[in-house]
N, C-alpha and C positions, 0 to 999 in steps of 0.2 A: 504493500500500500504506500502510495506516495505521500510526501510531506504536505501538510495543509497549507494552502495559500490563503493569506488574509489580504483583504482589500481595504485601503484607507484613502481618505481624501487628503491631499497635501495641505489644503487650507486648514485642516484640523490637526495636522501633524507636521508643522513646518520645520521641526528639528531634523526631518528626513530630507531636507532640500539638497544638501551636499551629495548624499547618496543618489538621489534622483538625477541630479545633473551628471554624475559620473556614469550612470547607466545610459542616459541620453547620449552623451558624447561617445561612449564605447560603441553604442549601436549605430549611430549615424556617421561615424567615421568610415563605415563600411557601405553607406548608402550612396548610390550612383548620382542622384540629383544633387545631394549636398556636396559631394566631392567635385562635381562639375562646377558648382558655384563658389565654394569656399576652400581656401587652403588652410587646413587645420593641422598644425604641427606643434612641436614642443615649445616654440617661441610664441605662438598665438593662442594656444589652448586656454591659458589663463584669462585672456580678454574675452574669448569665446564664452567661457563659463560665466563671466561677469555679465555679459550682455544677455545671455540666456536667463540668468537668475532675475535680472531686472524685468525682462519681458514677461516671465512667468508670474512674478509677484503682481505685476499690474493686471494680468489676465485674471488671476484669482481674486483680486480686490474687486474687479468688475463683475464677478459672478460666473466666470468660466470655471473649468474643472480640470484638475490633474488627479487621476486615479493611480494609486501605487499598488503593485502586487508584491507582497512581502512573504518571506518564509523565515521564521525565527528572528523577526525584527530586521531582516536585511532586505533592502529593496532590490528586486531582481527584474522588475519590469514596470513600465508606466505608460499611461495613455493621457494625452492632452486633448481636451474637448473645448471647442468654442461654440457658443450658442447664438442663435439669430438675435435675440433680444435679452442679453444678460440682465438679471434682476438688479444688480448693484452698479451698473455702468456709470450712473450719475455720481457715484461716490469717488470716482477717479478724478482728482482735481487737475487743473492745468499744471500745477507744480509737480504733481506725480508724473504726468505725461512728459514734462520737460526733463525730469530726472531720468526717466526711462530712455528717452531719446539720446541723452548724453552717453548712456551705457551702450545703446544700440549702435552709436557711431563707431564703436570699436569693430563692428562687423566690416566697416569700409576697407580697412587695411587687409582683410582676409579675402576679399572678393577677387575671383579670377576674371578680371574684366574682359579678357579676350573671349571667354565662354558665355558672357552675359547675353549677347544678342541671340544665340541659338537657344538658350534657355527660355528667354522671353517669348520667342516665336513658338515654343512647344508647350510650355507650362500654362495651364488655365488660370490666369490671374483673377478672373471673376467667374462665378457660376451661380445660376438661378437656384440651384439646389440649396445653397447656403441660406436662402431667404426663409425657409421653413424647416430645414433639417439641421441638426447639430453637425459640426464638422470634426472628424477625427483628424486633428492636425498632426499628431505624433502617436505612433505605437512603437515602443522601444523595449527590447528584451536584452538583458546582459548576455554577453558571449559565454559566460559561465553557466547560464541557465537554459541553454538551448535544449529542447527535447523534454522539458519539464511542464509543458502545457501552460506556460506563463501567458503567452500571447492569446491562446484560445480562451483561457480563463478571463482575461481582461475584456475580450470582445463580448463574451457571454454576460459578464457582470454589467458592462455598459448597456447592452440591449435590455437587460432585466431591470436596471435600477437608475439609469442616467438619461433616459429619453422622455421623461414625463411631459416636458413642455416643448417638445418638437415632434415633427412628423416622422423622424427616422434619423439616419446617419449617412453622411456623405464623406468621401475620402478620395485622395489621389495617391498613386504610387508609380514609381518608375520601373518596377520589376514585375515581369510576367508571372513568375512563380508566386509572388506576393498577391497579385491580383487573383490568381487561382485559389489561393488560401482564403481570401475574403469571400469569394463566391461559394466556398463550402459552408459558409455561415449564413447564406441567404442573401448576400449582396448581389446586385445586378450590375453587369458591366454596361455603362450607358455611353461611354465614348472611349475610343482608343486612338491615340495620335502618335505618329512617328515622324520626326523631323530632325535634321542636322545631327544624326547619330544618337538621338535621345528618344525614349519611349515614355509616354505618360498614359496611364489608365485611370479613368474616372469611374467610381463605383458608388452605388447607392443601396442602402437598406431602408425600406419603408415599412412602418408598422402596419 
């Protein structure tokens, strides 16, 4: 019998933020779209983590969600959700936004600008699905936890507990196998686009 996976909201367990960021970075250093856009290395990873932390804190304050999957108190996976009309978005002050922007500016020195045009032409910057569906911005699983059903557990937890105020769940991925994985949970492939050596798949789960 496998170890029990516990699910927590980062908003209620903010002491787990550093662990969550470590899992995020570990996972997305292997993700094609992220690597196409950003140069994350030993020199830039600290700034990357600072910018991520500021962005995530602002999202949580506005009422978006970060779900953590933990075993024995250790974060092994996470999912970041954004909602069409977050309940606390008015609580994010102009000062909060400015502070976050200052941290996000650190992303600028990591951007692979030569790759930016091909990414912009391929990646869907806007989608009507976001108007009434929650968006799964990130699903990250630690490289040390592959095969432990962390990702599967997060998806099922989100479907069962985190979609009360939305019509379903929307996401994009740049990996065909990942797209197949989501379809096994009832997601429908609504658009596939290939351009300039990149693939982007848009998928939707509707309640």
